[in-house]
C-alpha positions as MATLAB code, in Angstrom:
seq = 'MPAVAPSPPLYAAPSGLIRRVAVIGGGISGLAAAHRLTELSPQSHVTLFEAGERLGGALQSVRRDGWLIERSADMFITREPEAVDLCRRIGLADELIGTNTQHRRSWVVRRGKLVPIPEGFTLMSPAKIWPILTTPLLSPLGKLRLAAEYLTPRRADTSDESLESFVCRRFGREAFERLIQPLIGGIYTADPAQLSMAATLPQFVAMERKHGSLIRGMRAGVGSRESGVGSRELASGGRQPAEDAASGARYGLFVAPRLGMQQLVEAIAAKLPTGCVRLSCLVVRIEPHRVADGPRAPCWRVSLGGGGAEEFDDLILAAPGAASARLLAGVDDELSALIGRIPHAGCSIAVLGIRKEQASHPLDGFGFVVPAIENRRIIAGSLASVKFAGRAPDGKVLLRVFVGGALQPELGQLPEEEIRRLVLEELRELIGLSGEPEFFEVIRWQGMMPQYHVGHLDLVSQIEARSAAIPHFALAGNAYRGVGIPLCIRSGEAAAARIVTGSGVRGRESTDHRPTD';
ca = [
       0.000    0.000    0.000;
       1.511    3.380   -0.960;
       2.429    5.775    1.785;
       0.018    8.572    2.615;
       1.311   11.685    0.908;
       1.393   14.762    3.137;
      -1.229   17.284    2.121;
      -0.168   20.813    1.197;
      -0.071   23.334    4.034;
      -3.623   24.248    4.948;
      -3.460   25.795    8.303;
      -2.722   29.270    9.604;
      -4.440   31.924   11.646;
      -6.528   34.388    9.600;
      -3.722   36.922    9.839;
      -1.140   34.407    8.659;
       0.428   34.123   12.092;
       1.786   30.748   13.171;
      -0.768   28.658   15.041;
       0.074   26.973   18.334;
      -1.208   23.425   18.870;
      -0.958   21.452   22.108;
      -0.954   17.647   22.054;
      -1.476   16.087   25.496;
      -0.172   12.539   25.818;
       3.059   11.059   24.459;
       1.874    7.530   23.724;
       1.652    6.217   20.182;
      -1.629    8.101   19.526;
      -0.184   11.429   20.661;
       3.059   10.849   18.779;
       1.145   10.055   15.604;
      -0.980   13.185   16.061;
       2.023   15.450   16.603;
       3.885   13.986   13.640;
       0.902   14.269   11.316;
       0.419   17.901   12.335;
       3.976   18.636   11.241;
       3.281   16.960    7.891;
      -0.035   18.688    7.238;
       0.928   22.107    8.561;
       4.699   22.493    8.919;
       4.329   26.166    9.782;
       2.339   25.395   12.950;
       4.068   25.314   16.332;
       3.326   21.949   17.987;
       3.976   21.203   21.660;
       3.669   17.615   22.896;
       3.155   17.296   26.669;
       4.047   13.972   28.300;
       3.693   13.445   32.050;
       6.283   10.674   32.174;
      10.020   10.679   31.653;
       9.859    9.005   28.247;
       7.707    8.847   25.143;
       5.790    5.833   23.910;
       3.330    5.184   26.713;
       2.972    1.419   27.056;
       5.402    0.813   24.187;
       8.899    0.268   25.511;
      11.753   -2.064   24.619;
      14.561   -2.943   26.992;
      17.867   -4.445   25.808;
      19.909   -6.327   28.384;
      22.685   -8.929   28.053;
      21.532  -10.048   24.614;
      17.809  -10.065   25.478;
      15.280   -7.706   23.882;
      12.295   -7.363   26.208;
       9.048   -5.733   25.131;
       7.059   -4.277   27.992;
       3.744   -4.408   26.100;
       2.894   -5.058   22.431;
       5.691   -6.745   20.501;
       4.269   -6.596   16.946;
       1.554   -5.017   14.815;
      -0.645   -6.156   11.958;
      -0.206   -5.000    8.375;
      -3.863   -5.576    7.428;
      -4.587   -2.124    8.863;
      -2.184    0.070    6.842;
      -1.585    3.022    9.157;
       1.441    1.683   11.046;
       3.261    0.506    7.925;
       2.454    3.755    6.131;
       3.850    5.765    9.021;
       6.986    3.619    9.088;
       7.495    4.362    5.401;
       7.102    8.091    5.918;
       9.610    8.207    8.775;
      12.162    5.965    7.040;
      11.629    2.881    9.190;
      10.086    0.514    6.636;
      13.365   -1.282    5.897;
      13.718   -2.073    9.606;
      10.441   -4.027    9.814;
      10.853   -7.786   10.121;
       8.306  -10.572    9.765;
       7.648  -13.479   12.075;
       9.754  -16.614   12.002;
       8.582  -18.698    9.031;
       9.613  -22.040   10.575;
       7.422  -22.168   13.667;
       4.128  -20.450   12.824;
       1.970  -22.548   15.097;
       0.375  -22.229   18.515;
      -1.421  -24.348   21.082;
      -4.460  -24.400   23.309;
      -4.280  -25.947   26.777;
      -6.562  -28.942   27.316;
      -6.403  -30.902   30.562;
      -2.917  -29.591   31.272;
      -1.483  -30.408   27.821;
      -0.610  -28.166   24.893;
      -2.759  -29.186   21.919;
      -2.157  -27.641   18.464;
      -4.806  -25.281   17.140;
      -6.540  -27.045   14.219;
      -4.978  -26.315   10.863;
      -6.865  -23.656    8.958;
      -8.751  -22.318   11.976;
      -8.459  -18.537   12.155;
     -10.063  -17.228   15.341;
     -13.580  -18.342   14.426;
     -13.296  -19.128   10.742;
     -12.657  -22.835   10.036;
     -11.260  -22.946    6.512;
     -10.695  -26.732    6.605;
     -13.047  -29.386    7.911;
     -10.746  -32.386    8.405;
      -8.498  -30.731   11.046;
     -11.634  -29.813   13.013;
     -12.923  -33.387   12.792;
      -9.632  -34.832   14.053;
      -8.668  -32.330   16.758;
      -8.692  -33.631   20.347;
      -9.754  -30.189   21.522;
     -13.437  -30.962   20.894;
     -15.673  -33.926   21.615;
     -17.581  -35.620   18.745;
     -20.721  -33.695   19.691;
     -18.756  -30.461   19.890;
     -17.375  -31.051   16.402;
     -20.830  -31.772   14.999;
     -22.211  -28.607   16.585;
     -19.361  -26.542   15.170;
     -19.951  -28.002   11.694;
     -23.659  -27.174   12.013;
     -22.691  -23.485   11.905;
     -23.013  -23.835    8.137;
     -26.769  -24.409    8.565;
     -27.373  -22.008   11.464;
     -29.538  -19.101   10.296;
     -28.216  -15.572   10.521;
     -29.418  -13.414   13.394;
     -32.295  -11.125   12.434;
     -31.588   -8.641   15.217;
     -28.819   -6.228   14.148;
     -28.166   -4.775   17.610;
     -24.786   -5.269   19.289;
     -24.034   -8.699   20.723;
     -21.419  -10.109   23.080;
     -18.653  -12.399   21.882;
     -19.976  -15.226   24.037;
     -23.501  -14.891   22.651;
     -22.303  -14.701   19.046;
     -19.974  -17.701   19.250;
     -22.325  -19.942   21.235;
     -25.156  -19.120   18.864;
     -23.123  -19.977   15.783;
     -20.677  -22.679   16.934;
     -21.998  -24.019   20.234;
     -20.759  -23.677   23.808;
     -18.033  -26.309   23.624;
     -16.304  -24.641   20.679;
     -16.610  -21.345   22.535;
     -15.117  -22.657   25.777;
     -12.399  -24.874   24.337;
     -11.244  -23.011   21.262;
     -12.626  -19.578   20.498;
     -12.745  -18.033   23.995;
      -9.045  -18.723   24.663;
      -8.034  -17.405   21.235;
      -9.983  -14.178   21.688;
      -9.147  -14.036   25.404;
      -5.466  -14.189   24.505;
      -5.915  -11.024   22.470;
      -8.310   -8.893   24.492;
      -7.945  -10.206   28.096;
     -11.631   -9.289   28.432;
     -14.821  -10.853   29.746;
     -16.374  -12.555   26.671;
     -19.861  -12.188   28.142;
     -19.438   -8.396   27.905;
     -17.042   -7.961   24.959;
     -18.754   -6.269   22.014;
     -18.577   -8.093   18.688;
     -19.383   -4.915   16.770;
     -16.543   -2.988   18.411;
     -13.854   -5.680   18.413;
     -14.559   -8.208   15.651;
     -16.913   -6.500   13.190;
     -15.548   -8.527   10.266;
     -17.259  -11.657   11.598;
     -20.540   -9.843   12.174;
     -20.368   -8.602    8.576;
     -19.533  -12.098    7.325;
     -22.615  -13.541    9.024;
     -24.880  -10.822    7.638;
     -23.507  -11.150    4.117;
     -23.135  -14.925    3.805;
     -25.401  -16.261    6.556;
     -22.537  -18.401    7.877;
     -18.867  -17.918    8.709;
     -17.993  -21.289    7.202;
     -19.906  -20.346    4.055;
     -18.039  -17.057    3.965;
     -14.705  -18.860    4.199;
     -15.710  -21.250    1.408;
     -16.696  -18.261   -0.703;
     -13.114  -17.099   -0.408;
     -13.687  -14.017    1.718;
     -12.172  -15.357    4.918;
      -8.615  -14.514    4.019;
      -9.653  -10.898    3.569;
     -12.120  -10.558    6.441;
     -10.941  -12.750    9.287;
      -7.641  -11.159   10.230;
      -7.527   -9.421   13.603;
      -5.574   -6.274   14.360;
      -5.514   -5.761   18.076;
      -3.353   -6.321   21.103;
      -1.353   -9.537   20.841;
      -0.685  -12.179   23.420;
      -0.142  -15.663   22.065;
      -3.041  -16.788   19.937;
      -2.383  -17.935   16.440;
      -0.446  -19.888   13.899;
       0.292  -20.103   10.201;
      -1.823  -18.918    7.334;
      -3.274  -21.827    5.348;
      -1.898  -20.284    2.168;
       1.587  -20.130    3.611;
       2.421  -23.281    5.475;
      -0.754  -24.729    6.907;
      -1.352  -23.893   10.509;
      -3.823  -21.531   12.060;
      -5.047  -19.036   14.636;
      -4.007  -15.398   14.311;
      -2.525  -15.007   10.815;
       1.094  -14.420   11.781;
       2.213  -13.775    8.211;
       0.422  -10.440    8.566;
       2.459   -9.319   11.589;
       5.706   -7.358   11.674;
       7.881   -5.619   14.243;
      10.791   -3.183   14.168;
      14.066   -5.075   14.174;
      15.194   -3.403   17.394;
      11.805   -3.493   19.096;
       8.898   -1.108   19.502;
      11.174    1.479   21.071;
      12.696    1.891   17.620;
       9.316    3.007   16.273;
       8.851    5.483   19.126;
      12.314    6.944   18.653;
      11.927    7.182   14.877;
       8.718    9.209   15.204;
      10.226   11.437   17.888;
      13.267   12.107   15.686;
      10.979   13.568   13.029;
       9.391   16.076   15.403;
      10.722   19.643   15.484;
      13.359   20.561   18.028;
      11.719   21.654   21.263;
       8.384   20.056   20.392;
       8.476   17.416   23.147;
       8.064   18.338   26.815;
       8.763   15.333   29.083;
       7.935   15.113   32.809;
       5.332   17.774   32.156;
       2.013   16.896   33.799;
      -1.036   18.762   32.523;
      -3.418   19.318   35.432;
      -6.058   21.471   33.814;
      -7.277   22.593   30.412;
      -9.548   25.611   30.052;
     -11.233   26.948   26.918;
     -11.153   30.708   26.415;
     -14.033   32.721   25.117;
     -12.882   33.860   21.702;
     -12.160   37.584   21.742;
     -12.089   39.910   18.769;
      -8.921   40.019   16.736;
      -6.881   37.522   14.768;
      -4.740   36.224   17.639;
      -7.138   35.134   20.371;
      -5.838   31.924   21.975;
      -8.487   29.292   22.584;
      -6.983   27.039   25.273;
      -5.122   27.563   28.511;
      -3.056   24.550   29.576;
      -2.046   24.513   33.257;
       0.978   22.454   34.290;
       1.690   20.517   37.467;
       4.843   22.446   38.240;
       2.975   25.723   38.083;
       2.336   28.110   35.276;
       0.106   27.915   32.227;
       0.490   28.238   28.473;
      -1.949   29.303   25.793;
      -2.689   27.538   22.505;
      -4.920   27.976   19.504;
      -5.874   24.296   19.313;
      -5.646   21.196   21.463;
      -5.517   17.437   20.859;
      -6.227   15.303   23.917;
      -4.489   11.933   23.436;
      -4.159   10.919   27.090;
      -5.503    7.631   28.520;
      -9.262    7.473   29.051;
      -9.271    8.195   32.769;
      -6.891   11.150   32.398;
      -8.905   12.542   29.493;
     -12.150   12.303   31.479;
     -10.512   14.126   34.384;
      -9.123   16.946   32.229;
     -12.450   17.462   30.451;
     -14.361   17.959   33.693;
     -15.311   21.607   33.639;
     -14.826   21.857   29.884;
     -17.741   19.565   29.066;
     -19.007   17.609   32.055;
     -21.169   15.327   29.948;
     -18.275   14.440   27.638;
     -16.133   13.768   30.695;
     -18.808   11.467   32.110;
     -19.209    9.605   28.807;
     -15.486    8.891   28.578;
     -15.508    7.855   32.236;
     -18.078    5.167   31.386;
     -15.507    3.209   29.362;
     -14.252    0.500   31.759;
     -10.590   -0.466   31.953;
      -8.958   -3.707   33.062;
      -5.424   -4.573   34.033;
      -2.879   -7.238   33.271;
       0.561   -8.225   34.486;
       3.211   -9.655   32.188;
       5.791  -12.017   33.636;
       8.929  -11.926   31.472;
      11.538  -14.622   31.899;
      14.547  -15.966   30.073;
      15.482  -19.652   30.089;
      17.908  -22.004   28.375;
      16.075  -24.049   25.769;
      17.084  -27.332   27.411;
      15.273  -26.304   30.584;
      11.945  -27.132   28.883;
      10.927  -30.679   27.956;
       8.545  -29.232   25.356;
      10.312  -28.428   22.050;
       8.983  -24.827   22.139;
       8.586  -24.925   18.361;
       5.750  -22.434   18.113;
       4.758  -18.898   18.948;
       2.828  -19.531   22.138;
      -0.229  -20.952   23.812;
      -3.569  -19.755   25.151;
      -5.448  -21.042   28.174;
      -9.238  -21.550   28.173;
     -10.969  -20.061   31.187;
     -12.665  -23.441   31.699;
      -9.250  -24.941   32.522;
      -9.236  -22.906   35.769;
      -5.550  -22.125   35.515;
      -3.832  -19.012   36.813;
      -2.452  -17.618   33.553;
      -4.128  -16.299   30.403;
      -1.506  -17.093   27.781;
       2.180  -17.578   27.125;
       4.132  -16.042   24.260;
       7.482  -17.393   23.037;
       8.742  -13.969   22.061;
      12.149  -15.068   20.794;
      10.630  -17.803   18.627;
       8.338  -15.296   16.907;
      11.026  -12.748   16.086;
      14.766  -12.936   15.581;
      17.117  -11.016   17.830;
      15.073  -11.303   21.018;
      17.278  -13.755   22.944;
      20.875  -15.052   22.933;
      21.552  -18.257   21.003;
      20.192  -21.358   22.708;
      17.876  -19.378   24.957;
      14.177  -18.534   24.915;
      12.364  -15.383   25.989;
       8.864  -16.034   27.379;
       6.103  -13.603   28.253;
       3.308  -14.961   30.443;
       0.091  -13.002   30.980;
      -1.636  -12.929   34.355;
      -4.849  -11.229   35.461;
      -7.119   -9.606   32.911;
     -10.827   -8.969   33.305;
     -11.615  -12.539   34.423;
      -8.905  -12.852   37.100;
      -8.026   -9.289   38.127;
      -6.870  -10.301   41.607;
      -4.050  -12.451   40.203;
      -2.530   -9.594   38.242;
      -2.296   -7.549   41.448;
      -0.397  -10.133   43.478;
       3.089   -9.273   44.795;
       5.893  -10.074   42.365;
       7.096  -13.090   44.358;
       3.590  -14.585   44.281;
       3.332  -14.052   40.535;
       6.759  -15.611   40.113;
       5.712  -18.667   42.088;
       2.456  -19.263   40.237;
       3.966  -18.628   36.781;
       6.832  -21.062   37.350;
       4.409  -23.666   38.678;
       2.217  -23.298   35.594;
       5.203  -23.525   33.237;
       6.520  -26.628   34.972;
       3.197  -28.327   34.230;
       2.643  -26.969   30.727;
       6.101  -26.942   29.097;
       8.076  -29.083   31.531;
      10.198  -26.193   32.812;
      12.977  -27.210   35.170;
      15.375  -25.172   37.236;
      15.353  -21.421   37.711;
      15.116  -18.841   34.906;
      18.102  -16.667   34.134;
      15.941  -13.673   34.963;
      12.334  -13.031   35.926;
      10.510   -9.728   36.132;
       6.913   -8.543   36.299;
       5.545   -5.688   34.212;
       2.233   -4.301   35.425;
      -0.395   -2.539   33.362;
      -3.219   -2.083   35.845;
      -6.275   -0.161   34.680;
      -4.661    0.509   31.302;
      -6.702   -1.721   28.982;
      -9.985   -0.212   27.734;
     -12.783   -2.760   27.610;
     -15.078   -2.533   24.606;
     -18.284   -3.816   26.169;
     -21.596   -4.321   24.373;
     -22.862   -0.885   23.380;
     -19.341    0.563   23.092;
     -19.833    1.924   19.580;
     -22.983    3.785   20.583;
     -21.097    5.263   23.525;
     -18.210    6.302   21.276;
     -20.625    7.911   18.823;
     -21.926   10.101   21.655;
     -18.353   10.923   22.712;
     -17.384   11.869   19.170;
     -20.471   14.022   18.669;
     -19.772   16.080   21.782;
     -16.063   16.243   21.030;
     -16.762   17.509   17.501;
     -18.896   20.319   18.937;
     -15.901   21.766   20.790;
     -14.007   24.107   18.456;
     -10.238   23.855   18.168;
     -10.319   20.424   19.852;
      -9.890   16.739   18.985;
      -9.721   13.459   20.898;
      -7.408   10.531   20.197;
      -6.423    7.323   21.932;
      -7.068    3.619   22.355;
     -10.251    4.026   24.398;
     -12.457    4.706   21.397;
     -12.109    2.803   18.132;
      -9.227    0.386   18.427;
      -6.470   -0.704   20.762;
      -3.926   -2.020   18.262;
      -0.958    0.075   17.189;
      -2.268    0.792   13.654;
      -5.644    1.895   15.011;
      -4.027    4.141   17.618;
      -1.997    5.732   14.828;
      -5.207    6.141   12.816;
      -6.824    7.853   15.795;
      -3.944   10.275   16.265;
      -3.650   11.131   12.594;
      -7.406   11.659   12.275;
      -7.281   14.070   15.223;
      -4.502   16.010   13.497;
      -6.521   16.182   10.276;
      -9.563   17.449   12.177;
      -7.545   20.268   13.732;
      -5.978   21.234   10.412;
      -9.054   21.103    8.200;
     -11.901   22.023   10.486;
     -11.754   23.237   14.038;
      -9.430   26.143   13.429;
     -12.019   27.755   11.175;
     -15.186   26.893   13.048;
     -13.760   28.002   16.345;
     -13.481   31.653   15.271;
     -17.232   31.745   14.829;
     -18.061   30.654   18.374;
     -18.284   32.687   21.548;
     -18.256   29.745   23.962;
     -16.328   26.495   23.821;
     -18.956   24.450   25.638;
     -21.029   22.325   23.249;
     -24.785   22.714   23.289;
     -27.143   19.836   23.971;
];
């Protein structure tokens, strides 16, 4: 897909004076917004405020003694083009690497054993029947019920539906519990009884409405185009049928920077103007001004935690959901309350390095997912150094094990020694781990994962309507229309385009920055 060409400069104050734009939040959404502003309107003065000591938000790579440790996402999908397009524009495209072509397979835990995901099964799209009929993951009745999806009528009601309801209705409860829930759970770490299909997996909803059956849609040849998933990654997945015949998440679609996600963050930051970034700079309050007469009436006052305030013509709020809701209180109380209604969950990631011979399992795949019905204490395990080259020294394996999530929040909040104990116990049972790891650390992301519950899209539509009514303002972030890296970049770049093409003009016509009901 060709890179997005920067538009010609569009944006200046009526008098031709340079406009001042504040971007609050230095995660990937805020970085994308700031960078796109510099492309669309290079004459504007952009200031990016980040409360922490570094850019990137959850994205961070740590190199140590030959290990490359990702503290959150370790890859992104190419099916959504925004991340690859941005990499091209910042000169990073040649540094993107694909997943290991030799071990594109994954497993699901059943009765304490790692069982391969059936060949050709992509999340909830079985492209091949024989692997489903022969898998030990399902009973004979479970297999028959899954196959009956072909004859199951489409749902007449077009309202939003939970993942659990959708899957049980189409494939039966056993397929949901033993196969599809762990695959989706390994991506979203959410409660499937509340997770919105329309907000998280709309391609399958569309497939049902168009073809009446997901299996029928796959046989019609649309599955390869519609069934990919671009969201946060844990361990679900395997090979594309067209590549080398395994299944799950389509790993041929995933890439990562050679030196880790930190390389992406640093490459974007390097393209920003000198002095643009303000680290360790907490924004405690934003206040809209009433627009005065004259060509140079600033529209926003941004107050900082260390004291003092600065004025800007426009503002992009790309902070996490809770922070955005807090800052908008007093600007638009209803908008603040709407954003505050988006729930967030947490997760802890145990990262450990072992020698390959410490595991009795061959570790010849990308990872495993754990069905909730197994009643284990981990969500998934990712073999990070098997997926991508350069993540571990020769003869060693880097593992990332996920604990907590929406279904077991108490486990993710345990002390590090307790998490260490339970993770090592689980790995001894599941992969035959022996001895002590070379290192073990816990990375915590509590309250950082937005949960797209049933009705999320309606809620976001209300948020966007009120946000659009505020002149000189735009929202961005992972709380709204996508949590994956490409969708966060899309959110940030769309916010930049809104500021450049719209709000700067409309705002001069208003006398009050509070939207009307």
